[in-house]
Each structure stands twice: as structure tokens, then as C-alpha cells.
N, C-alpha and C positions, 0 to 999 in steps of 0.2 A: 504493499500500500505506499502510497506517493504523499508525502508532507503536504504536497500543495491542495490536496484533498481535505485538509484540515480548514474549516471555515469559522469566521468569527462574524457576530451580527451585532449591530446596536440594538437595544431593546428600547422600548418607549415607555417613558414615565408620564403618568397622567396625575396632573397637580392637583391636590385636594387640600383644603384647608384642616380637615380632621385626620389627614395623613395620605401621602402620596401613594399611587398604585402603581406597581411595576409589572407590566404585561410580559412574560417569560415565554409561553407557548401557546399556541393555538393550533389545534388539529386542521384548520384551514390554510395553516401557513406552507409555502412550498417546501421549506427545510423540515419539515414535521416528518419524523421517521417512524410513527407509532408509538405504542406505548407497552411495556411489560411492566415496569415498576420505577417508583421513583424514591430516591434516597437522599437524606442530609446526611453531610459530613462535617465534623468539626476539625481543626486542623489548628493545632498550638504551635506557636513559634518557640524553638527553631526547628521543629521535627518537619519530616516529609513524609505524606501519604504516597504510595508507589513504589516501586514502578510497577503498573498493571498494564495487561494488554487483553483486551476482549477479541476473541476470533470471529464472532458474528455480529456483535451489537454497537451500534452508534451509541456514543454518550454525548448527550446535550447538557452541558454545565454552565451554570452561572453562580455569581456570588451571592448571598444572603445578608452576609455580615463580614467586612472586614476588606482585605486586598490579600490576592494570591498570584503567585506565579506558576503558569503552568508550563512543563516542559514535555514536549511530544518529540518522539525519535521513531525512526522508521526500525524493523527487525534487523534490516541489512544496512551495514555502514554505520557512520557515526553522526549523520547530519541531524540537527536539532532545529526545532523550531520552539520559540519561547512566546508565550501569550500572558499578559498580565491582565487581570480581571479585578475589578473593584465594584463597591456600591457606589462610589462617586460617579462613575461613568459607566452605568450596566452595559454590558453586554453578553452575549451567550457564543461560546465555543462547540462546536460540532467535532468529536474525535470520531473518525471512522474506524471500524474493525481492523485489526491487525497493526496497531501502532501503540507504541510503548508509550505511558505517559507516569508524570508525578507531579504532586501539588504541594507547594510551600506557602506556609502562611508569612505575608511582608508585614501584616500588622500582629500583634502579640496574640491575638485570636481571630480566627475567620471561620465562617462555615460557608460550604457550597450546597449546591443542590444538583442533583445529576438526575436526568430522565433516561432510562434504557428502554430501547424498543425491543427488550425481550428479558425473561426472568433471570436474574443472575443464579449461575451455578457453578462450582469449582471447577466443572470440567470444560466450561467455556471460558474461563478466566485464567490468564497465566499473571504470575507474579514473580518478583524479583526480589531478594532481600537487598536492602541499601543501608547507606550509612546516612547521616545528616547532612552530608556535605553535597549531594546530588542534586 
């Protein structure tokens, strides 16, 4: 899988005096990949979550709180793509299958939401043990 297939989209914020609304995903969106499960993941600085690779699933990720650096790399070679996500400038990244990725919090604490187009299982996901310097 090619790193060029990683997509980043700006997200729409609807201002409201009671609290803003962030539109993350709609099944009418061109980039909607289907629904399998949604999970929230907390990341504490200086820890790194990853490296993970989904064999079949797309990951559609945004930040709910804080700021993160997502590093994506292909299975072959050392090419990397880095995407920074933050609640200050909301974006969504879509990571296609067969790419390794890790997530590091740039603030003391961050929370991301990930929509998978399938149900997570251990046979479908590969993991690499890493240290916190990755």
C-alpha cells in the first residue's frame, strides 16, 4: 500500500453559543468506508501507541482532545508520512489497510476516536513492540 493513499480532510465546526459541534463522519461522505466499530483511545505523553497495521480495515481517525502526531509507514522500505492532528484545527486522517502507524501525544494527554470499517480482531491486526522514541 502506498503512503500517497493516506488522506487528510478538514472537518467542519458548527459554532454554537452552548458549545460547538464538530462533524466527524457522515455515511453520505465520499470518503466514508463503512462501519464496523468505533473506539476512543487515550494517549499520555511521552508514550506512543502503535505500531499497528490493519490487514483489511481503513482507520478514520480524529482528535477529541489534545494534539497528536501520527506516523505512517509502508510495510516495505523506510518511507514515512507524518500527520499532526489537533482539536484547534480539526482534521480527519484515513489510513488505508496494510500501512503501519503509531500515535504520540504532543500534549500531556490526548484522546483520539477511530472508526474502523470492520470489527477489530487479533488475526486482522499486526502489532510491533516499540519504545517511546518512535
